[in-house]
C-alpha positions in Angstrom: -16.0 -20.7 -42.5 -14.5 -22.2 -39.5 -16.6 -24.2 -37.2 -15.0 -24.3 -33.6 -15.0 -27.1 -31.1 -15.0 -29.6 -33.8 -13.0 -32.4 -35.2 -12.9 -32.6 -39.0 -12.3 -36.1 -40.5 -10.2 -35.8 -43.6 -6.7 -35.5 -45.1 -4.8 -32.7 -43.4 -3.8 -30.7 -46.1 -7.0 -30.7 -47.8 -8.9 -29.8 -44.7 -6.5 -26.9 -44.0 -7.3 -25.4 -47.4 -10.8 -24.9 -46.4 -9.9 -22.9 -43.3 -9.9 -19.0 -43.6 -6.4 -17.0 -43.6 -5.0 -15.8 -40.3 -8.0 -17.2 -37.9 -6.1 -19.4 -35.3 -3.9 -18.2 -32.2 -2.0 -21.5 -31.5 -1.1 -24.5 -33.4 -0.1 -27.4 -31.4 0.4 -30.8 -32.8 2.6 -34.0 -33.0 2.5 -35.3 -36.6 3.2 -38.9 -37.6 6.8 -39.7 -37.1 8.9 -41.0 -39.9 8.2 -45.0 -40.4 7.2 -45.4 -36.8 4.0 -46.7 -35.7 2.8 -48.1 -38.9 0.0 -50.1 -36.8 -1.3 -46.3 -36.2 -0.5 -44.7 -39.4 1.2 -45.8 -42.5 4.2 -43.8 -41.6 6.3 -41.6 -43.9 9.5 -42.8 -45.4 12.5 -40.8 -43.7 13.8 -39.5 -47.2 10.5 -38.1 -48.0 9.5 -36.5 -44.7 10.3 -33.0 -45.3 8.7 -32.9 -48.7 5.5 -34.5 -47.2 5.4 -32.1 -44.3 6.2 -28.7 -46.2 2.6 -28.4 -48.0 1.2 -28.9 -44.5 3.5 -26.1 -42.9 2.7 -23.8 -45.9 -1.1 -24.0 -45.1 -0.4 -23.7 -41.1 1.3 -20.6 -41.8 -1.4 -19.2 -43.8 -4.3 -19.9 -41.2 -2.1 -18.9 -38.3 -2.6 -15.3 -37.1 0.5 -13.0 -37.4 0.7 -12.8 -33.7 0.3 -16.6 -33.2 2.6 -19.5 -32.5 3.1 -22.9 -33.9 4.5 -25.7 -31.5 5.6 -28.9 -33.5 6.2 -31.9 -31.1 8.5 -34.1 -33.0 11.4 -36.7 -32.6 14.0 -37.9 -35.1 14.6 -41.6 -34.9 17.8 -43.5 -35.4 18.4 -46.2 -37.9 21.4 -48.6 -38.1 22.7 -46.9 -35.2 22.9 -43.4 -36.5 20.7 -40.5 -35.7 18.8 -39.2 -38.8 18.7 -35.6 -39.8 15.1 -35.2 -41.1 13.9 -33.0 -38.4 17.2 -30.6 -38.5 16.2 -30.6 -42.3 12.7 -29.7 -41.7 13.8 -26.9 -39.5 15.8 -25.4 -42.1 13.1 -26.1 -44.9 10.3 -24.3 -42.9 12.9 -21.3 -42.4 13.2 -21.1 -46.0 9.3 -21.3 -46.2 9.2 -17.9 -44.1 9.0 -19.3 -40.6 11.0 -18.0 -37.7 12.4 -20.8 -35.7 11.9 -18.9 -32.3 12.9 -21.6 -29.6 13.1 -25.2 -28.8 11.6 -26.6 -25.8 12.7 -30.1 -24.6 10.1 -32.4 -23.1 11.9 -34.6 -20.6 9.8 -37.7 -19.9 10.6 -37.8 -16.3 9.2 -41.4 -15.8 10.8 -42.9 -18.7 12.2 -46.4 -17.9 15.8 -47.5 -18.5 17.1 -49.0 -21.8 19.8 -49.2 -24.1 21.0 -50.3 -27.6 24.6 -51.3 -28.3 25.8 -47.9 -29.2 23.3 -45.7 -27.1 20.8 -45.4 -24.3 17.1 -44.8 -24.2 15.7 -41.4 -25.3 13.9 -39.7 -22.5 13.0 -36.7 -24.4 11.2 -35.0 -27.5 11.4 -31.9 -29.2 8.8 -29.1 -29.1 9.7 -26.7 -31.7 8.4 -23.1 -31.6 7.9 -21.6 -34.9 6.3 -18.0 -35.6 5.4 -15.8 -38.5 6.9 -12.7 -36.9 9.1 -11.6 -34.1 6.3 -10.1 -32.1 3.7 -12.8 -30.9 1.5 -13.3 -28.0 3.3 -14.7 -25.0 2.2 -14.9 -21.3 5.1 -16.1 -19.3 3.7 -15.3 -15.9 0.8 -18.0 -16.7 3.5 -20.9 -16.4 5.4 -19.8 -13.5 6.7 -22.5 -11.1 7.6 -22.7 -7.3 11.1 -21.5 -6.7 12.1 -24.6 -5.2 14.0 -25.7 -1.8 17.4 -24.7 -3.2 16.6 -21.3 -2.3 16.2 -21.9 1.4 19.9 -22.3 1.8 21.3 -20.3 -1.2 19.4 -17.2 -0.4 19.9 -17.4 3.5 23.4 -15.6 3.3 24.4 -13.5 0.1 27.8 -12.4 -0.4 28.8 -9.2 -2.0 28.6 -10.4 -5.6 25.3 -11.8 -4.9 24.1 -8.3 -4.5 24.8 -7.2 -8.0 24.8 -8.6 -11.5 27.9 -10.8 -11.2 29.1 -11.4 -14.8 30.2 -15.0 -15.7 33.7 -16.1 -14.9 34.2 -17.7 -18.2 33.5 -14.6 -20.2 30.3 -15.8 -21.8 28.7 -12.6 -21.5 25.9 -13.9 -19.1 25.6 -12.7 -15.5 23.0 -13.0 -12.6 21.8 -11.0 -9.5 21.0 -13.6 -6.9 19.1 -11.1 -4.8 16.7 -10.7 -7.6 15.2 -13.8 -6.2 14.8 -12.9 -2.6 10.9 -12.9 -1.4 9.9 -14.8 -4.6 7.7 -17.7 -4.4 7.4 -18.4 -8.0 9.9 -18.0 -10.9 10.1 -18.4 -14.7 10.7 -22.0 -16.1 13.4 -23.1 -18.1 12.8 -24.4 -21.7 12.9 -27.9 -20.4 9.6 -29.4 -19.3 9.8 -32.3 -16.8 6.5 -33.9 -17.5 5.5 -37.6 -17.1 4.2 -39.5 -20.1 1.0 -41.0 -18.4 -2.2 -40.2 -20.3 -5.9 -41.4 -20.2 -6.0 -41.9 -24.0 -5.2 -45.7 -24.0 -6.7 -46.3 -27.6 -3.9 -44.5 -29.5 -0.3 -45.6 -29.5 1.1 -41.9 -30.1 -0.9 -40.0 -27.6 0.8 -37.5 -25.3 -0.3 -36.3 -21.8 -2.9 -33.5 -21.5 -0.3 -31.4 -19.4 1.9 -31.1 -22.5 -0.3 -29.2 -24.9 -2.0 -27.4 -21.7 1.4 -25.9 -20.9 1.8 -24.3 -24.3 -1.9 -23.2 -24.3 -1.4 -21.3 -21.1 1.8 -19.8 -22.4 0.5 -18.5 -25.9 -3.2 -18.0 -25.6 -6.0 -16.5 -23.6 -9.6 -17.6 -22.8 -11.7 -17.8 -25.8 -8.6 -18.1 -28.2 -8.6 -20.8 -31.1 -6.2 -23.7 -31.2 -5.7 -26.0 -33.8 -4.3 -29.5 -33.9 -4.2 -30.8 -37.5 -3.1 -34.3 -36.5 -5.8 -34.7 -33.5 -5.3 -38.2 -33.0 -7.3 -39.2 -29.6 -8.2 -35.8 -28.8 -5.8 -34.8 -26.2 -5.3 -31.1 -27.6 -9.1 -30.5 -27.6 -9.5 -31.9 -23.9 -6.6 -29.4 -22.9 -8.4 -26.6 -24.7 -11.8 -27.4 -23.1 -10.3 -27.5 -19.6 -8.7 -24.1 -20.0 -11.7 -22.5 -21.8 -10.2 -22.3 -25.2 -11.9 -23.3 -28.5 -10.4 -26.0 -30.6 -10.4 -27.2 -34.1 -9.1 -30.6 -34.8 -8.3 -32.5 -38.1 -7.7 -36.3 -38.2 -7.4 -38.7 -41.1 -8.6 -41.9 -39.5 -12.2 -42.3 -38.7 -11.5 -44.6 -35.7 -9.6 -41.9 -34.1 -12.2 -39.3 -34.7 -14.6 -41.6 -32.8 -12.3 -42.2 -29.9 -11.6 -38.5 -29.7 -15.2 -37.4 -29.6 -15.7 -40.1 -26.9 -12.9 -38.7 -24.8 -14.1 -35.2 -25.3 -17.7 -36.1 -24.4 -16.1 -37.0 -20.8 -14.7 -33.4 -20.1 -16.6 -30.7 -18.2 -17.0 -27.9 -20.4 -16.6 -24.3 -19.1 -18.2 -21.6 -20.7 -16.3 -20.1 -23.2 -16.6 -16.8 -25.1 -18.2 -17.4 -28.6 -15.8 -15.2 -30.3 -12.4 -14.7 -28.7 -11.4 -11.4 -27.3 -10.2 -8.9 -29.8 -11.4 -11.0 -32.7 -13.6 -9.2 -35.0 -13.8 -11.9 -37.6 -17.3 -13.0 -38.8 -16.0 -16.3 -40.1 -15.9 -18.2 -36.7 -18.7 -19.8 -34.9 -18.9 -22.3 -32.2 -20.1 -25.7 -33.1 
């Protein structure tokens, strides 16, 4: 039985084994990174990372609904001046596990401050990898549309003959566009690069991300009343996003101090009314906590 709107303290893999099959609509999480932030978590050795994560991803695949989505926020690190490959290796291993690697979103940290190392510059991005169990999944693209932007004022003012039809790429890439399709539009679809600042209110956790990050994916892949799982809940950011958007959440967190912190953060959020059982969900194995 799955208790909704709760954070379960315990080992991620062990707790996942108690969750029913095919019961969550979206998984959004940022697991511990390899060897990083040892003061927050013990850290996982780079050469052990894939083997450590695969039992987790196997359980996540089991609990995710067939039409659901898994978003994995992760970032490889550099060691001795060289980028490590464990994230790429993990993607390949998860594909062998039966996952479809559908998309890769890039979170651009638009307020990242400058910096460098002898052979590279500071990272201002992280990966948000999208995995699915099947090719057909729930996705609500209109929910994340953005203002068209000031560029359109001049670009759409005078259209050429080629702007009025699908103009094929001059380099022969097979891509083309019809500029006139944007006439009269105030909002358009975004790209797969998310320009989001890193500020967040969760100051008690060294690896917290801003609420707008999970919120964006929650809007894109779920409806009100759907269930979102974060198996590495940390300070509760995903839960806060769910509450604000009228979704149910289930969190798992190994460390007691972060469970306490998350509950404190959650208690500050105004809760809208959420359907007890999500729409089109006939399961009798879920209930609101």
